[in-house]
C-alpha positions, -999 to 999 in steps of 0.1 A, spaced: -367 262 -495 -329 261 -497 -313 286 -521 -278 273 -514 -261 241 -500 -236 246 -472 -212 221 -456 -237 209 -430 -264 204 -457 -240 184 -479 -229 163 -450 -266 154 -443 -272 147 -479 -243 123 -480 -254 107 -448 -290 101 -460 -279 90 -494 -255 64 -480 -282 51 -456 -305 46 -485 -279 27 -505 -273 5 -475 -310 -1 -470 -313 -14 -506 -278 -31 -507 -292 -66 -511 -315 -55 -539 -286 -38 -557 -264 -69 -552 -292 -91 -567 -293 -71 -599 -264 -91 -615 -270 -103 -650 -264 -140 -642 -278 -158 -611 -243 -164 -597 -232 -156 -562 -210 -127 -571 -234 -98 -569 -215 -73 -548 -222 -39 -565 -243 -27 -535 -217 -39 -510 -188 -22 -528 -207 11 -532 -216 11 -495 -181 3 -484 -167 31 -507 -192 57 -495 -188 48 -459 -150 51 -463 -156 86 -475 -181 94 -447 -158 81 -420 -134 111 -427 -161 136 -416 -158 141 -378 -181 171 -371 -206 195 -386 -184 226 -386 -169 221 -420 -174 244 -450 -188 229 -482 -153 227 -496 -140 208 -465 -168 183 -466 -165 177 -503 -127 173 -503 -124 152 -472 -152 129 -484 -138 125 -519 -102 119 -508 -112 91 -484 -136 76 -509 -109 74 -536 -85 56 -512 -113 33 -500 -128 26 -534 -138 -11 -539 -150 -27 -571 -158 -10 -604 -189 7 -590 -169 20 -560 -141 35 -582 -166 52 -605 -186 67 -577 -155 78 -559 -143 97 -590 -178 112 -593 -174 127 -559 -139 138 -566 -152 158 -596 -178 173 -573 -151 183 -548 -130 200 -575 -160 222 -584 -168 230 -547 -131 236 -538 -128 269 -518 -166 274 -515 -183 280 -482 -216 271 -499 -230 266 -534 -260 279 -553 -278 258 -579 -256 270 -607 -225 258 -589 -241 225 -579 -250 219 -615 -214 225 -626 -202 201 -598 -226 174 -610 -214 178 -646 -177 177 -635 -184 146 -614 -198 129 -645 -168 139 -665 -144 125 -638 -165 92 -637 -162 87 -674 -125 94 -673 -120 66 -647 -131 40 -673 -108 32 -702 -136 21 -724 -169 36 -711 -200 16 -718 -234 32 -722 -263 17 -703 -244 18 -670 -240 42 -641 -221 65 -665 -251 70 -687 -273 78 -657 -248 103 -644 -247 120 -678 -285 121 -684 -292 134 -649 -266 161 -650 -277 172 -684 -313 175 -672 -302 198 -644 -281 219 -668 -309 223 -693 -334 234 -667 -312 262 -652 -319 286 -637 -333 265 -608 -346 282 -578 -339 258 -550 -317 228 -540 -349 208 -536 -359 215 -572 -325 206 -584 -324 173 -567 -359 165 -579 -349 173 -615 -317 152 -612 -335 123 -596 -364 122 -621 -339 121 -650 -318 95 -632 -348 72 -626 -359 75 -662 -323 68 -675 -321 38 -652 -353 23 -667 -337 28 -701 -304 10 -693 -315 -24 -708 -322 -7 -741 -286 5 -743 -269 -26 -730 -281 -59 -747 -268 -81 -718 -291 -63 -694 -321 -67 -718 -314 -104 -722 -314 -108 -684 -344 -84 -680 -327 -63 -653 -315 -27 -650 -278 -18 -643 -269 -25 -607 -244 4 -603 -270 28 -618 -296 15 -594 -272 22 -565 -267 58 -577 -305 63 -580 -309 50 -544 -283 74 -532 -302 104 -547 -335 91 -535 -319 92 -500 -307 128 -507 -343 138 -516 -357 122 -484 -334 144 -463 -344 175 -482 -381 165 -477 -375 161 -440 -379 123 -440 -355 103 -419 -341 69 -429 -343 49 -397 -314 25 -404 -282 40 -391 -249 36 -410 -240 0 -403 -207 -13 -390 -212 -45 -410 -193 -31 -439 -161 -25 -420 -135 -53 -420 -130 -61 -384 -94 -68 -373 -90 -80 -338 -57 -70 -322 -44 -89 -293 -25 -62 -274 -14 -87 -248 13 -96 -273 31 -63 -265 49 -52 -233 77 -29 -221 103 -53 -236 88 -54 -271 112 -41 -297 93 -19 -321 114 -22 -352 91 -11 -380 81 25 -372 49 41 -382 27 43 -413 14 79 -415 -12 92 -440 -36 121 -442 -48 152 -459 -32 187 -455 -48 220 -460 -21 242 -475 -14 276 -458 2 290 -488 -10 297 -524 -10 266 -545 13 282 -570 39 288 -543 38 252 -530 67 230 -542 53 194 -542 86 179 -553 105 197 -525 78 185 -500 82 149 -512 120 151 -509 118 164 -474 95 136 -463 118 111 -482 148 123 -461 131 112 -429 111 82 -441 103 59 -470 74 47 -492 65 84 -497 34 91 -518 21 127 -522 -4 142 -545 -17 178 -549 -55 182 -552 -64 219 -556 -51 235 -524 -49 202 -504 -22 175 -503 -27 138 -498 4 122 -482 16 88 -471 50 77 -456 67 52 -434 89 68 -407 108 55 -376 98 85 -356 68 108 -358 80 142 -346 103 150 -377 75 140 -401 49 163 -384 74 192 -384 77 189 -422 39 184 -426 29 213 -404 54 236 -420 32 237 -451 -3 235 -437 -27 221 -412 -38 185 -409 -75 180 -419 -72 142 -414 -44 120 -401 -40 82 -396 -11 67 -377 -5 29 -376 22 12 -357 38 -11 -383 53 -34 -357 17 -41 -345 7 -48 -381 36 -71 -385 29 -91 -354 -8 -93 -363 0 -107 -398 -18 -139 -387 -49 -121 -400 -33 -128 -435 -49 -99 -454 -15 -99 -472 7 -129 -477 43 -118 -484 71 -140 -498 99 -145 -473 126 -144 -500 135 -111 -517 129 -114 -554 159 -114 -578 136 -103 -605 135 -67 -619 98 -66 -610 76 -79 -582 43 -97 -587 12 -87 -567 -19 -110 -570 -54 -111 -555 -67 -145 -543 -102 -154 -532 -91 -175 -503 -61 -185 -481 -55 -217 -501 -50 -198 -534 -30 -171 -515 -4 -198 -507 -6 -213 -542 1 -180 -559 29 -173 -535 44 -207 -544 40 -199 -581 61 -167 -578 40 -139 -565 57 -116 -540 25 -103 -523 -9 -119 -524 -39 -99 -512 -68 -119 -497 -98 -109 -518 -127 -124 -498 -138 -88 -497 -130 -69 -529 -96 -50 -523 -97 -13 -521 -73 11 -539 -56 15 -505 -51 -22 -502 -31 -21 -535 -11 9 -523 -2 -10 -492 9 -40 -513 31 -17 -534 48 -6 -502 56 -42 -493 78 -49 -523 113 -35 -528 114 -33 -566 105 -2 -585 85 -22 -611 53 -40 -601 31 -65 -621 -5 -68 -608 -29 -96 -613 -64 -83 -601 -80 -117 -609 -115 -102 -611 -132 -79 -635 -145 -61 -605 -110 -54 -591 -93 -39 -621 -104 -3 -617 -93 -2 -580 -59 -15 -591 -57 11 -618 -67 39 -594 -39 27 -570 -14 26 -599 -21 63 -606 -11 70 -569 17 45 -568 44 67 -555 67 67 -585 67 29 -591 62 15 -625 29 -4 -623 16 -27 -650 -18 -43 -646 -26 -76 -663 -62 -80 -675 -66 -111 -654 -102 -117 -645 -101 -150 -627 -80 -174 -606 -76 -196 -637 -63 -166 -657 -37 -159 -631 -27 -196 -627 -22 -199 -665 -2 -167 -667 21 -174 -637 28 -209 -650 44 -194 -681 56 -160 -668 91 -148 -677 104 -136 -643 137 -126 -659 122 -100 -682 113 -64 -674 78 -56 -662 65 -45 -697 77 -77 -713 63 -98 -684 29 -81 -689 30 -90 -726 39 -126 -717 11 -129 -692 -14 -113 -716 -4 -137 -744 -9 -167 -721 -43 -155 -710 -55 -147 -745 -44 -181 -758 -70 -199 -735 -108 -202 -735 -125 -202 -702 -159 -216 -692 -175 -213 -658 -201 -238 -644 -223 -225 -616 -254 -233 -596 -281 -207 -600 -288 -187 -568 -322 -174 -581 -347 -178 -608 -337 -159 -640 -344 -156 -676 -316 -151 -701 -323 -152 -739 -342 -185 -744 -330 -200 -711 -354 -201 -682 -330 -207 -653 -344 -219 -620 -327 -217 -586 -306 -248 -582 -301 -254 -619 -265 -257 -632 -254 -236 -662 -222 -231 -681 -213 -196 -693 -184 -180 -713 -182 -144 -724 -217 -137 -711 -231 -165 -733 -249 -195 -718 -235 -227 -732 -255 -253 -714 -282 -257 -687 -291 -288 -667 -304 -300 -634 -271 -319 -631 -238 -303 -626 -220 -331 -644 -243 -329 -674 -240 -291 -676 -202 -293 -675 -198 -321 -700 -223 -306 -724 -203 -273 -724 -170 -292 -729 -185 -311 -759 -198 -279 -774 -166 -259 -771 -144 -288 -782 -165 -291 -814 -158 -255 -822 -121 -251 -811 -89 -270 -814 -73 -277 -780 -47 -301 -766 -52 -295 -728 -83 -291 -707 -79 -280 -671 -107 -283 -645 -104 -258 -617 -127 -268 -590 -137 -255 -555 -152 -268 -523 -186 -276 -538 -171 -305 -558 -151 -333 -542 -121 -351 -559 -141 -383 -564 -168 -363 -584 -140 -348 -605 -127 -382 -614 -162 -392 -626 -163 -360 -647 -129 -368 -662 -142 -403 -672 -172 -386 -688 -150 -363 -708 -127 -392 -718 -157 -409 -732 -162 -381 -756 -129 -391 -774 -117 -356 -778 -80 -365 -779 -72 -339 -752 -53 -342 -719 -74 -335 -688 -58 -319 -658 -73 -308 -625 -65 -280 -601 -82 -275 -567 -89 -238 -559 -112 -237 -529 -134 -212 -547 -171 -209 -539 -184 -186 -567 -182 -213 -594 -185 -251 -589 -159 -254 -617 -140 -234 -643 -129 -252 -674 -99 -238 -693 -92 -249 -729 -56 -246 -742 
């Protein structure tokens, strides 16, 4: 029976919890409300958690060390809404464990409660019936049961309450009840704590942490030799353990000293530890400044010339011409085709979003633009929180985030964007453009599902808008045209744009246009190819 949890124990709990989330990743992914191929909650949670775990190199850390290292790396590596929320949960835990060699059940309870508070604060408009509710119910159950005699009893109490709260999520969130599923993020959280319990019970999860979640980048080092000119210097980031009292540390002075020897400096003080990032032509002066205030707990050094040469990987597509605008535009695209399209439409940096971008990806994009004002188009509901998290760490840049949730949103907004305005006015302009349109997605079902009165079978086509099913058919064309007819009867519109991907060829689109023309709606019909795979088509009404 464990009376306290030390660093080694917490490390093993994290390890076992992550393994269990990985084991059930597909199940968590499949818990999406609609049977569309965008279920990635489990994937995003695993990638976020493994980003945190990758910062832990040995078993000799104190509890404070493990908690802070894990949380800091998870925050930077957070992907998707579930990843951001879970990273903030562990950040709150780390704040409570800061300075502790180990923790008794009272301190663990406080850490769980603080983690819950941090998670709620990460979401602008918290919704009950999600992971947040499960965090709250479980931490309250532990708090109410204190005093608790052992770590095992505490985890049992937390997990039992979490499992019960998970079962109740459909009662709190109507969209879950309609689809007859529980919340996917909450399910991932429960799987994590089931893994923690397995470790405490002496059970081993056989599957090792998988490398499948890491984005592999192959570097051809044969491109470099003794004659290579290394123009771009180094990107340096890490976590410093201060050697002085926090009250005696001058963060602004430290930032200025780094700025004197490099650029793109981002620093933040977390308790008695400092996160830092900078670009510098030489390493020695930077490390002199860094080690003058503390010791490096983690450090990553990347040669930016190598990164520049290897840009064929195209994670970031950057405009060749410096913007004359007061602000720069950063957008996320689902594929290389839309990367190029958004660049042509005025974006300065386009992030390839085949894998949901992390907070660090957005920070890297901020570094690539020269303006102090940045307008971000996340282009997915699942990317907005990571963009917001990056904006809070944005190194002094003024970052505005547009509530763009699709490629079509971004296309419409960029088409009418005022590039001569300041970033705040540009955001208002983009928001107005997006709010003026009505969007419908048409998709092939990836599994059998029940939603309200609709019994959707795998292979069926259905049209949805704002979590409402508009039509269902065995025919893609019939589903789309029925949705168009229904929306047009309820809304005045002058332009209808069909955004279509690889699943629909141009000849099929022409047939659909003829079907729409036959409805005599008195609207102009335009088409835009996007190369997307999630939806067969997205219809935008203006």
